[in-house]
PyMOL commands that place a pseudoatom at each C-alpha (Angstrom):
pseudoatom trace, name=CA, resn=MET, resi=1, chain=A, elem=C, hetatm=0, pos=[-179.556, 106.525, 133.406]
pseudoatom trace, name=CA, resn=GLU, resi=2, chain=A, elem=C, hetatm=0, pos=[-182.455, 104.997, 135.397]
pseudoatom trace, name=CA, resn=GLU, resi=3, chain=A, elem=C, hetatm=0, pos=[-184.829, 107.863, 134.218]
pseudoatom trace, name=CA, resn=LEU, resi=4, chain=A, elem=C, hetatm=0, pos=[-183.868, 107.197, 130.585]
pseudoatom trace, name=CA, resn=ALA, resi=5, chain=A, elem=C, hetatm=0, pos=[-184.407, 103.445, 131.090]
pseudoatom trace, name=CA, resn=GLU, resi=6, chain=A, elem=C, hetatm=0, pos=[-187.915, 104.192, 132.678]
pseudoatom trace, name=CA, resn=GLN, resi=7, chain=A, elem=C, hetatm=0, pos=[-188.864, 106.392, 129.644]
pseudoatom trace, name=CA, resn=MET, resi=8, chain=A, elem=C, hetatm=0, pos=[-187.722, 103.349, 127.238]
pseudoatom trace, name=CA, resn=LYS, resi=9, chain=A, elem=C, hetatm=0, pos=[-189.913, 100.983, 129.083]
pseudoatom trace, name=CA, resn=LYS, resi=10, chain=A, elem=C, hetatm=0, pos=[-193.066, 103.340, 129.043]
pseudoatom trace, name=CA, resn=ASN, resi=11, chain=A, elem=C, hetatm=0, pos=[-192.839, 104.378, 125.287]
pseudoatom trace, name=CA, resn=PRO, resi=12, chain=A, elem=C, hetatm=0, pos=[-194.966, 101.864, 123.334]
pseudoatom trace, name=CA, resn=LEU, resi=13, chain=A, elem=C, hetatm=0, pos=[-193.682, 103.298, 120.143]
pseudoatom trace, name=CA, resn=LEU, resi=14, chain=A, elem=C, hetatm=0, pos=[-190.099, 102.421, 120.623]
pseudoatom trace, name=CA, resn=ASP, resi=15, chain=A, elem=C, hetatm=0, pos=[-188.978, 99.019, 119.139]
pseudoatom trace, name=CA, resn=GLY, resi=16, chain=A, elem=C, hetatm=0, pos=[-185.118, 99.660, 119.308]
pseudoatom trace, name=CA, resn=LEU, resi=17, chain=A, elem=C, hetatm=0, pos=[-182.238, 101.770, 120.500]
pseudoatom trace, name=CA, resn=THR, resi=18, chain=A, elem=C, hetatm=0, pos=[-179.586, 103.090, 118.191]
pseudoatom trace, name=CA, resn=LEU, resi=19, chain=A, elem=C, hetatm=0, pos=[-176.154, 104.170, 119.519]
pseudoatom trace, name=CA, resn=SER, resi=20, chain=A, elem=C, hetatm=0, pos=[-174.289, 106.340, 117.113]
pseudoatom trace, name=CA, resn=GLY, resi=21, chain=A, elem=C, hetatm=0, pos=[-171.830, 109.246, 116.699]
pseudoatom trace, name=CA, resn=GLY, resi=22, chain=A, elem=C, hetatm=0, pos=[-169.759, 110.675, 118.200]
pseudoatom trace, name=CA, resn=GLU, resi=23, chain=A, elem=C, hetatm=0, pos=[-168.314, 107.162, 118.695]
pseudoatom trace, name=CA, resn=PRO, resi=24, chain=A, elem=C, hetatm=0, pos=[-170.185, 104.765, 121.038]
pseudoatom trace, name=CA, resn=PHE, resi=25, chain=A, elem=C, hetatm=0, pos=[-166.955, 102.695, 121.949]
pseudoatom trace, name=CA, resn=LEU, resi=26, chain=A, elem=C, hetatm=0, pos=[-165.257, 105.940, 123.330]
pseudoatom trace, name=CA, resn=GLN, resi=27, chain=A, elem=C, hetatm=0, pos=[-168.229, 105.919, 125.825]
pseudoatom trace, name=CA, resn=ALA, resi=28, chain=A, elem=C, hetatm=0, pos=[-168.653, 102.117, 126.003]
pseudoatom trace, name=CA, resn=TYR, resi=29, chain=A, elem=C, hetatm=0, pos=[-169.115, 101.592, 129.697]
pseudoatom trace, name=CA, resn=GLU, resi=30, chain=A, elem=C, hetatm=0, pos=[-172.125, 103.874, 129.710]
pseudoatom trace, name=CA, resn=CYS, resi=31, chain=A, elem=C, hetatm=0, pos=[-173.394, 102.822, 126.236]
pseudoatom trace, name=CA, resn=ALA, resi=32, chain=A, elem=C, hetatm=0, pos=[-173.277, 99.098, 127.383]
pseudoatom trace, name=CA, resn=LYS, resi=33, chain=A, elem=C, hetatm=0, pos=[-175.414, 100.001, 130.494]
pseudoatom trace, name=CA, resn=LEU, resi=34, chain=A, elem=C, hetatm=0, pos=[-177.937, 101.997, 128.283]
pseudoatom trace, name=CA, resn=ALA, resi=35, chain=A, elem=C, hetatm=0, pos=[-178.035, 99.023, 125.793]
pseudoatom trace, name=CA, resn=ALA, resi=36, chain=A, elem=C, hetatm=0, pos=[-178.621, 96.531, 128.753]
pseudoatom trace, name=CA, resn=ALA, resi=37, chain=A, elem=C, hetatm=0, pos=[-181.562, 98.728, 129.941]
pseudoatom trace, name=CA, resn=ALA, resi=38, chain=A, elem=C, hetatm=0, pos=[-183.054, 98.785, 126.429]
pseudoatom trace, name=CA, resn=HIS, resi=39, chain=A, elem=C, hetatm=0, pos=[-182.944, 94.992, 126.293]
pseudoatom trace, name=CA, resn=GLU, resi=40, chain=A, elem=C, hetatm=0, pos=[-184.772, 94.862, 129.750]
pseudoatom trace, name=CA, resn=ALA, resi=41, chain=A, elem=C, hetatm=0, pos=[-187.413, 97.042, 127.977]
pseudoatom trace, name=CA, resn=GLY, resi=42, chain=A, elem=C, hetatm=0, pos=[-187.682, 94.496, 125.131]
pseudoatom trace, name=CA, resn=LEU, resi=43, chain=A, elem=C, hetatm=0, pos=[-185.903, 96.765, 122.588]
pseudoatom trace, name=CA, resn=ASP, resi=44, chain=A, elem=C, hetatm=0, pos=[-183.279, 95.804, 119.929]
pseudoatom trace, name=CA, resn=VAL, resi=45, chain=A, elem=C, hetatm=0, pos=[-179.968, 97.629, 120.170]
pseudoatom trace, name=CA, resn=TRP, resi=46, chain=A, elem=C, hetatm=0, pos=[-177.962, 98.760, 117.025]
pseudoatom trace, name=CA, resn=THR, resi=47, chain=A, elem=C, hetatm=0, pos=[-174.445, 100.191, 117.517]
pseudoatom trace, name=CA, resn=TYR, resi=48, chain=A, elem=C, hetatm=0, pos=[-172.785, 102.317, 114.662]
pseudoatom trace, name=CA, resn=THR, resi=49, chain=A, elem=C, hetatm=0, pos=[-169.005, 102.599, 114.977]
pseudoatom trace, name=CA, resn=GLY, resi=50, chain=A, elem=C, hetatm=0, pos=[-166.161, 103.754, 112.807]
pseudoatom trace, name=CA, resn=TYR, resi=51, chain=A, elem=C, hetatm=0, pos=[-164.051, 100.873, 113.961]
pseudoatom trace, name=CA, resn=LEU, resi=52, chain=A, elem=C, hetatm=0, pos=[-163.949, 97.502, 112.290]
pseudoatom trace, name=CA, resn=TYR, resi=53, chain=A, elem=C, hetatm=0, pos=[-165.382, 94.566, 114.338]
pseudoatom trace, name=CA, resn=GLU, resi=54, chain=A, elem=C, hetatm=0, pos=[-162.136, 92.712, 114.160]
pseudoatom trace, name=CA, resn=ASN, resi=55, chain=A, elem=C, hetatm=0, pos=[-160.281, 95.508, 115.615]
pseudoatom trace, name=CA, resn=LEU, resi=56, chain=A, elem=C, hetatm=0, pos=[-162.845, 95.880, 118.494]
pseudoatom trace, name=CA, resn=ILE, resi=57, chain=A, elem=C, hetatm=0, pos=[-162.408, 92.169, 119.386]
pseudoatom trace, name=CA, resn=ALA, resi=58, chain=A, elem=C, hetatm=0, pos=[-158.547, 92.191, 119.011]
pseudoatom trace, name=CA, resn=ALA, resi=59, chain=A, elem=C, hetatm=0, pos=[-158.411, 95.169, 121.428]
pseudoatom trace, name=CA, resn=LYS, resi=60, chain=A, elem=C, hetatm=0, pos=[-159.624, 92.957, 124.302]
pseudoatom trace, name=CA, resn=ASN, resi=61, chain=A, elem=C, hetatm=0, pos=[-161.062, 96.006, 126.080]
pseudoatom trace, name=CA, resn=SER, resi=62, chain=A, elem=C, hetatm=0, pos=[-163.771, 94.801, 128.580]
pseudoatom trace, name=CA, resn=ASP, resi=63, chain=A, elem=C, hetatm=0, pos=[-165.910, 97.880, 128.121]
pseudoatom trace, name=CA, resn=TRP, resi=64, chain=A, elem=C, hetatm=0, pos=[-165.934, 97.450, 124.286]
pseudoatom trace, name=CA, resn=ASP, resi=65, chain=A, elem=C, hetatm=0, pos=[-166.759, 93.755, 124.914]
pseudoatom trace, name=CA, resn=ALA, resi=66, chain=A, elem=C, hetatm=0, pos=[-169.570, 94.629, 127.076]
pseudoatom trace, name=CA, resn=LEU, resi=67, chain=A, elem=C, hetatm=0, pos=[-170.950, 96.917, 124.521]
pseudoatom trace, name=CA, resn=LEU, resi=68, chain=A, elem=C, hetatm=0, pos=[-170.649, 94.269, 121.837]
pseudoatom trace, name=CA, resn=GLN, resi=69, chain=A, elem=C, hetatm=0, pos=[-172.536, 91.770, 124.168]
pseudoatom trace, name=CA, resn=ALA, resi=70, chain=A, elem=C, hetatm=0, pos=[-175.208, 94.278, 124.668]
pseudoatom trace, name=CA, resn=SER, resi=71, chain=A, elem=C, hetatm=0, pos=[-175.671, 95.158, 121.066]
pseudoatom trace, name=CA, resn=ASP, resi=72, chain=A, elem=C, hetatm=0, pos=[-177.858, 93.019, 118.521]
pseudoatom trace, name=CA, resn=VAL, resi=73, chain=A, elem=C, hetatm=0, pos=[-176.341, 94.607, 115.335]
pseudoatom trace, name=CA, resn=LEU, resi=74, chain=A, elem=C, hetatm=0, pos=[-173.161, 96.347, 114.769]
pseudoatom trace, name=CA, resn=VAL, resi=75, chain=A, elem=C, hetatm=0, pos=[-172.719, 98.735, 111.936]
pseudoatom trace, name=CA, resn=ASP, resi=76, chain=A, elem=C, hetatm=0, pos=[-168.973, 98.781, 111.470]
pseudoatom trace, name=CA, resn=GLY, resi=77, chain=A, elem=C, hetatm=0, pos=[-166.562, 100.728, 109.419]
pseudoatom trace, name=CA, resn=PRO, resi=78, chain=A, elem=C, hetatm=0, pos=[-165.914, 104.366, 108.736]
pseudoatom trace, name=CA, resn=PHE, resi=79, chain=A, elem=C, hetatm=0, pos=[-168.074, 106.468, 106.365]
pseudoatom trace, name=CA, resn=LEU, resi=80, chain=A, elem=C, hetatm=0, pos=[-166.233, 106.804, 103.154]
pseudoatom trace, name=CA, resn=GLU, resi=81, chain=A, elem=C, hetatm=0, pos=[-167.265, 109.570, 100.799]
pseudoatom trace, name=CA, resn=VAL, resi=82, chain=A, elem=C, hetatm=0, pos=[-165.998, 107.745, 97.749]
pseudoatom trace, name=CA, resn=LYS, resi=83, chain=A, elem=C, hetatm=0, pos=[-168.168, 104.727, 98.867]
pseudoatom trace, name=CA, resn=LYS, resi=84, chain=A, elem=C, hetatm=0, pos=[-171.218, 106.865, 99.691]
pseudoatom trace, name=CA, resn=SER, resi=85, chain=A, elem=C, hetatm=0, pos=[-174.410, 105.023, 98.614]
pseudoatom trace, name=CA, resn=TYR, resi=86, chain=A, elem=C, hetatm=0, pos=[-178.063, 106.029, 98.980]
pseudoatom trace, name=CA, resn=SER, resi=87, chain=A, elem=C, hetatm=0, pos=[-178.934, 102.360, 98.483]
pseudoatom trace, name=CA, resn=ALA, resi=88, chain=A, elem=C, hetatm=0, pos=[-176.955, 100.856, 101.141]
pseudoatom trace, name=CA, resn=ARG, resi=89, chain=A, elem=C, hetatm=0, pos=[-179.692, 100.062, 103.564]
pseudoatom trace, name=CA, resn=PHE, resi=90, chain=A, elem=C, hetatm=0, pos=[-179.059, 101.592, 107.112]
pseudoatom trace, name=CA, resn=ARG, resi=91, chain=A, elem=C, hetatm=0, pos=[-175.569, 102.607, 106.190]
pseudoatom trace, name=CA, resn=GLY, resi=92, chain=A, elem=C, hetatm=0, pos=[-173.981, 105.658, 104.642]
pseudoatom trace, name=CA, resn=SER, resi=93, chain=A, elem=C, hetatm=0, pos=[-171.368, 103.860, 102.641]
pseudoatom trace, name=CA, resn=ALA, resi=94, chain=A, elem=C, hetatm=0, pos=[-171.013, 100.490, 100.923]
pseudoatom trace, name=CA, resn=ASN, resi=95, chain=A, elem=C, hetatm=0, pos=[-167.974, 99.482, 102.899]
pseudoatom trace, name=CA, resn=GLN, resi=96, chain=A, elem=C, hetatm=0, pos=[-169.813, 99.490, 106.175]
pseudoatom trace, name=CA, resn=ARG, resi=97, chain=A, elem=C, hetatm=0, pos=[-171.244, 95.995, 107.343]
pseudoatom trace, name=CA, resn=LEU, resi=98, chain=A, elem=C, hetatm=0, pos=[-174.313, 95.119, 109.215]
pseudoatom trace, name=CA, resn=ILE, resi=99, chain=A, elem=C, hetatm=0, pos=[-173.052, 92.446, 111.572]
pseudoatom trace, name=CA, resn=ASP, resi=100, chain=A, elem=C, hetatm=0, pos=[-175.485, 90.144, 113.382]
pseudoatom trace, name=CA, resn=LEU, resi=101, chain=A, elem=C, hetatm=0, pos=[-173.773, 89.962, 116.714]
pseudoatom trace, name=CA, resn=LYS, resi=102, chain=A, elem=C, hetatm=0, pos=[-175.569, 87.066, 118.288]
pseudoatom trace, name=CA, resn=ALA, resi=103, chain=A, elem=C, hetatm=0, pos=[-175.283, 84.910, 115.034]
pseudoatom trace, name=CA, resn=THR, resi=104, chain=A, elem=C, hetatm=0, pos=[-171.570, 85.981, 114.987]
pseudoatom trace, name=CA, resn=ARG, resi=105, chain=A, elem=C, hetatm=0, pos=[-170.817, 84.723, 118.387]
pseudoatom trace, name=CA, resn=SER, resi=106, chain=A, elem=C, hetatm=0, pos=[-172.694, 81.553, 117.743]
pseudoatom trace, name=CA, resn=ALA, resi=107, chain=A, elem=C, hetatm=0, pos=[-170.980, 80.821, 114.437]
pseudoatom trace, name=CA, resn=ASN, resi=108, chain=A, elem=C, hetatm=0, pos=[-167.618, 82.192, 115.717]
pseudoatom trace, name=CA, resn=LYS, resi=109, chain=A, elem=C, hetatm=0, pos=[-167.267, 84.118, 112.442]
pseudoatom trace, name=CA, resn=ILE, resi=110, chain=A, elem=C, hetatm=0, pos=[-168.850, 87.331, 111.088]
pseudoatom trace, name=CA, resn=VAL, resi=111, chain=A, elem=C, hetatm=0, pos=[-172.430, 86.776, 110.090]
pseudoatom trace, name=CA, resn=LEU, resi=112, chain=A, elem=C, hetatm=0, pos=[-174.070, 89.579, 108.271]
pseudoatom trace, name=CA, resn=TRP, resi=113, chain=A, elem=C, hetatm=0, pos=[-177.522, 90.835, 109.374]
pseudoatom trace, name=CA, resn=LYS, resi=114, chain=A, elem=C, hetatm=0, pos=[-180.434, 89.694, 107.099]
pseudoatom trace, name=CA, resn=GLU, resi=115, chain=A, elem=C, hetatm=0, pos=[-183.626, 91.830, 107.141]
pseudoatom trace, name=CA, resn=THR, resi=116, chain=A, elem=C, hetatm=0, pos=[-186.795, 89.886, 107.555]
pseudoatom trace, name=CA, resn=ASP, resi=117, chain=A, elem=C, hetatm=0, pos=[-190.137, 90.856, 106.059]
pseudoatom trace, name=CA, resn=PRO, resi=118, chain=A, elem=C, hetatm=0, pos=[-192.171, 92.157, 109.069]
pseudoatom trace, name=CA, resn=LEU, resi=119, chain=A, elem=C, hetatm=0, pos=[-195.312, 90.850, 107.457]
pseudoatom trace, name=CA, resn=SER, resi=120, chain=A, elem=C, hetatm=0, pos=[-193.860, 87.353, 106.961]
pseudoatom trace, name=CA, resn=HIS, resi=121, chain=A, elem=C, hetatm=0, pos=[-195.743, 85.861, 110.067]
pseudoatom trace, name=CA, resn=PHE, resi=122, chain=A, elem=C, hetatm=0, pos=[-199.104, 86.990, 108.531]
pseudoatom trace, name=CA, resn=THR, resi=123, chain=A, elem=C, hetatm=0, pos=[-201.071, 84.806, 106.289]
pseudoatom trace, name=CA, resn=VAL, resi=124, chain=A, elem=C, hetatm=0, pos=[-203.538, 85.750, 103.513]
pseudoatom trace, name=CA, resn=PRO, resi=125, chain=A, elem=C, hetatm=0, pos=[-206.900, 84.079, 103.990]
pseudoatom trace, name=CA, resn=LYS, resi=126, chain=A, elem=C, hetatm=0, pos=[-208.104, 81.832, 101.256]
pseudoatom trace, name=CA, resn=SER, resi=127, chain=A, elem=C, hetatm=0, pos=[-211.248, 83.263, 99.596]
for i in range(1, 127): cmd.bond("trace and resi %d" % i, "trace and resi %d" % (i + 1))
show_as sticks, trace
zoom trace
C-alpha cells in the first residue's frame, strides 16, 4: 500500500483515483486506506458500486462509512442492461447516479455531482 501511495504522489499525470469492480465495498477497509493515500497525494477519489447509497448508509458498517468518507464521488447502483446508455456520462446505465459525497454530507441529503468546465477559470483577453 505504501509503495502504491508513493507512486501516486510521484506521478504528475494523475489527477484522480477510481475504485471500481469487483465491488470496492467488499474490500472497503483497504479501499478506504488507498483513497486516503490518494487524497494525501492531492487526488480526487471516485468509487463505483453496485449498491445504492441509501443502503450503504443504512448498513452502519464502519468500513463502508470510512470508504464513503474517503471518496469524493460515488457512482451508485447496479449496471442494468435495459438501461444501458452511451450518453450517460461516466456511467454504464441511466439508473446509476453520480453523487457528490461532500455536498451530500453537508446538505444531509443526496446531492448529484455537477461537472465543471475545466476552462472556466480562464478568461479570454480583450482585443
